[in-house]
C-alpha positions in Angstrom: 19.0 -3.3 -12.2 16.7 -5.1 -9.8 15.3 -8.0 -11.8 12.8 -10.5 -10.5 10.6 -13.1 -12.1 6.9 -13.2 -11.3 4.1 -15.5 -12.3 0.3 -15.0 -12.2 -1.9 -18.0 -12.0 -5.5 -18.5 -13.2 -7.1 -21.5 -11.8 -10.6 -23.0 -11.3 -11.1 -23.8 -7.6 -13.6 -26.4 -6.6 -16.4 -24.7 -4.7 -16.3 -25.2 -1.0 -13.4 -27.7 -1.1 -10.3 -26.1 0.4 -8.3 -29.4 0.7 -8.6 -30.1 -3.0 -7.9 -26.6 -4.0 -4.7 -26.4 -1.8 -3.5 -29.7 -3.4 -4.0 -28.1 -6.8 -2.3 -24.9 -5.8 0.7 -26.9 -4.4 1.0 -28.8 -7.7 0.9 -25.5 -9.7 3.7 -24.0 -7.5 5.8 -27.1 -8.1 5.2 -26.9 -11.9 6.0 -23.2 -12.1 9.0 -23.3 -9.9 10.2 -26.5 -11.5 10.4 -24.8 -14.9 12.3 -21.6 -13.9 13.5 -19.7 -10.9 10.6 -17.4 -9.8 10.5 -14.8 -7.0 6.8 -14.5 -6.6 3.7 -16.5 -7.6 0.3 -14.8 -7.4 -3.0 -16.7 -7.1 -6.6 -15.3 -7.5 -9.0 -14.1 -4.8 -10.7 -16.7 -2.6 -8.8 -19.4 -4.4 -9.0 -21.9 -1.6 -12.8 -22.0 -1.5 -14.4 -20.4 -4.6 -16.6 -17.3 -4.7 -20.2 -18.3 -4.1 -20.1 -20.1 -0.8 -22.6 -17.8 0.9 -23.2 -18.7 4.6 -20.6 -21.5 4.3 -17.9 -18.9 4.4 -18.3 -18.8 8.2 -17.3 -22.5 8.4 -14.6 -22.3 5.7 -12.9 -19.2 7.1 -9.5 -19.9 8.7 -7.3 -18.1 11.1 -4.0 -16.6 9.9 -1.8 -18.5 10.2 -3.9 -21.6 9.8 -4.1 -24.7 7.7 -4.1 -23.0 4.3 -1.4 -20.5 5.2 0.8 -23.3 6.7 0.5 -25.5 3.6 1.4 -22.7 1.2 4.2 -21.5 3.5 5.7 -25.0 3.2 5.6 -24.8 -0.6 7.1 -21.3 -0.5 10.0 -22.5 1.6 10.4 -25.7 -0.4 10.8 -23.7 -3.7 12.3 -20.4 -2.3 9.4 -18.2 -3.6 7.0 -15.6 -2.3 3.3 -16.8 -2.7 0.3 -14.5 -2.7 -3.2 -16.1 -2.5 -6.8 -15.3 -1.4 -8.9 -17.0 1.2 -11.7 -16.3 3.8 -10.2 -15.5 7.2 -11.5 -15.0 10.7 -10.3 -13.8 14.1 -11.3 -15.1 17.5 -15.0 -14.1 17.0 -16.1 -16.9 14.7 -18.9 -14.8 13.0 -16.6 -12.0 11.9 -14.9 -13.0 8.7 -12.8 -11.3 6.0 -12.1 -11.7 2.3 -8.3 -11.7 2.7 -5.1 -12.0 0.6 -2.0 -13.3 2.3 1.7 -13.4 1.4 4.1 -16.0 2.6 7.8 -15.7 2.1 10.6 -18.0 0.9 11.6 -18.6 4.5 8.2 -20.2 5.2 7.0 -17.3 7.3 3.9 -15.2 6.9 4.8 -11.8 5.4 1.3 -10.3 6.0 -2.5 -10.4 5.6 -4.5 -7.9 3.7 -8.3 -7.7 4.3 -10.3 -6.5 1.3 -11.6 -3.0 1.8 -14.0 -2.6 -1.1 -16.7 -5.3 -0.9 -19.1 -5.8 -3.7 -22.7 -7.2 -3.9 -23.2 -10.3 -1.8 -19.7 -10.0 -0.4 -21.1 -7.3 1.9 -23.4 -9.9 3.5 -20.6 -12.4 4.2 -17.6 -10.3 5.0 -16.5 -7.4 7.0 -14.4 -4.7 5.2 -10.7 -4.3 6.0 -9.5 -0.9 7.4 -6.3 -0.2 5.6 -4.0 -0.9 2.6 -0.8 -2.7 3.3 2.6 -2.6 1.5 4.8 -5.5 2.3 8.6 -5.2 2.5 10.1 -8.1 0.6 13.7 -9.1 -0.2 13.5 -7.5 -3.6 11.3 -4.5 -2.9 8.0 -3.2 -1.7 4.8 -5.1 -2.8 1.3 -3.8 -2.4 -1.7 -6.2 -2.4 -5.3 -5.6 -3.5 -8.3 -7.9 -4.0 -10.7 -7.9 -6.9 -13.0 -4.9 -6.7 -10.3 -2.8 -5.0 -8.7 -2.3 -8.4 -11.7 -0.2 -9.5 -10.8 2.5 -6.9 -7.8 4.6 -7.9 -7.4 5.7 -4.3 -6.4 2.2 -3.2 -3.5 1.7 -5.7 -2.4 5.3 -5.1 -2.3 4.8 -1.4 0.0 1.8 -1.9 2.2 3.7 -4.3 2.6 6.5 -1.8 3.6 3.9 0.8 6.4 2.9 -1.6 4.9 0.0 -3.5 6.8 -0.8 -6.7 4.8 -3.9 -7.6 1.0 -4.2 -7.1 -0.4 -7.7 -6.9 -4.1 -8.0 -7.6 -5.9 -11.3 -6.6 -9.3 -11.2 -8.3 -12.5 -13.0 -9.1 -13.6 -10.7 -12.0 -16.6 -12.2 -13.7 -17.9 -12.3 -17.2 -18.8 -10.3 -19.2 -16.6 -7.5 -17.8 -13.4 -8.3 -19.6 -12.8 -4.7 -21.0 -13.4 -3.2 -17.6 -10.8 -5.6 -16.0 -8.2 -4.8 -18.5 -8.8 -1.0 -18.3 -8.5 -0.9 -14.6 -5.3 -3.0 -14.5 -3.6 -0.8 -17.2 -4.8 2.4 -15.6 -3.5 1.6 -12.1 -0.1 0.8 -13.7 0.0 4.0 -15.7 -1.1 6.4 -13.1 1.2 5.1 -10.4 4.1 4.2 -12.6 4.4 0.7 -11.1 4.2 -2.9 -12.1 0.9 -4.8 -11.7 0.7 -8.6 -11.5 -3.1 -9.4 -11.8 -4.3 -12.9 -11.2 -7.9 -13.6 -12.1 -9.6 -17.0 -11.8 -11.5 -19.1 -14.4 -14.4 -21.5 -14.3 -17.9 -21.4 -13.0 -19.4 -21.3 -9.6 -23.2 -21.3 -9.1 -24.3 -18.2 -11.0 -21.0 -16.5 -11.9 -18.5 -17.4 -14.7 -14.9 -16.1 -14.7 -12.7 -15.3 -17.7 -9.1 -15.2 -16.5 -7.0 -12.8 -18.5 -4.4 -12.8 -15.9 -1.5 -10.5 -16.8 1.7 -8.8 -15.8 1.9 -5.1 -16.8 4.7 -2.5 -16.6 4.7 1.1 -15.4 4.0 2.4 -18.8 1.2 0.0 -19.5 3.3 -2.5 -21.4 1.9 -6.0 -21.2 4.8 -8.3 -20.4 2.8 -11.5 -20.2 -0.9 -12.4 -20.4 -3.3 -15.4 -20.4 -5.8 -13.4 -22.5 -7.2 -15.5 -25.3 -5.9 -18.8 -23.9 -8.6 -21.5 -24.1 -9.0 -25.1 -23.1 -9.0 -27.0 -26.5 -11.5 -29.5 -25.2 -14.1 -27.1 -23.8 -13.2 -23.8 -25.5 -13.5 -22.2 -22.0 -10.8 -19.9 -20.7 -7.8 -22.1 -19.8 -6.2 -22.7 -16.5 -2.5 -22.0 -16.4 -0.1 -19.2 -15.7 2.0 -16.5 -17.3 5.6 -15.5 -16.4 7.6 -12.3 -16.8 11.0 -11.1 -15.9 10.8 -7.5 -14.8 13.2 -4.8 -13.6 11.8 -3.0 -10.5 14.4 -0.2 -11.0 12.2 1.0 -13.9 9.6 2.2 -11.4 11.9 5.0 -10.1 13.0 5.8 -13.6 9.4 6.2 -14.8 8.3 8.2 -11.8 11.2 10.6 -12.3 10.4 10.9 -16.0 6.7 11.4 -15.8 6.3 13.0 -12.3 3.0 11.3 -11.6 3.5 11.3 -7.9 5.6 14.4 -7.5 3.2 16.7 -9.3 0.2 15.8 -7.1 -1.7 18.7 -5.4 -3.2 17.0 -2.3 -4.7 20.3 -0.9 -7.1 20.3 -3.8 -8.3 16.7 -3.3 -10.6 17.2 -0.2 -13.7 15.9 -2.0 -11.9 12.5 -2.5 -12.2 11.7 1.2 -15.8 12.9 1.6 -18.2 10.0 2.0 -20.7 9.8 -0.8 
């Protein structure tokens, strides 16, 4: 058995205020890790800034490593946990920015940065697309990372599965009213690749978008181990901030893949249309 404990967080970031959001994230890490030993905590997409920052993203984007990564790396080392979270990033050219998801490890080091490949709507005006999918080698196994809209493309999760991913972490800003769509994609990616999916979706409102949460942890046969679906703030009746936790056994991935042959029975020679540009 290869058991690990993972947590997916749904949080409402304050738009354009990374310092406040990092402080809130740090508090959540302390609360989660203070209640039980966890191996990985996943936060939503663009959680350090919020979603609708428009041209401000250029000023809010940070290098990797930078302030946000360093703060969360300190928390990761303090509590001995892997942390995955989304933020806008940049390279040396200040005007070229990315919608990224980073992972920091329990040693306080950067594990890796994934740059979102599939950009949607106004994201295409602010960010440049990433060029590849990344599977990160962790102490407990191989973790693939996707961001939001990526989950709608089966090729993305399949690419990571073929790179050995046993756990797929999805950091998302999935907006109302598309709750059924979100749940369907998360379950489908788990089923078709026989892997675990830890999906963290934010809550709260920005300028024109509202987000519904429904963060969840799903097994390789679509079994829902834990979910925040239906959790509401009793004062506002809005989707609640919080987290869900599950203990999973990564050895189940190999077992299910051997049993159902979802990767072994592929016929790649017949898939040429998949890589043809629309």
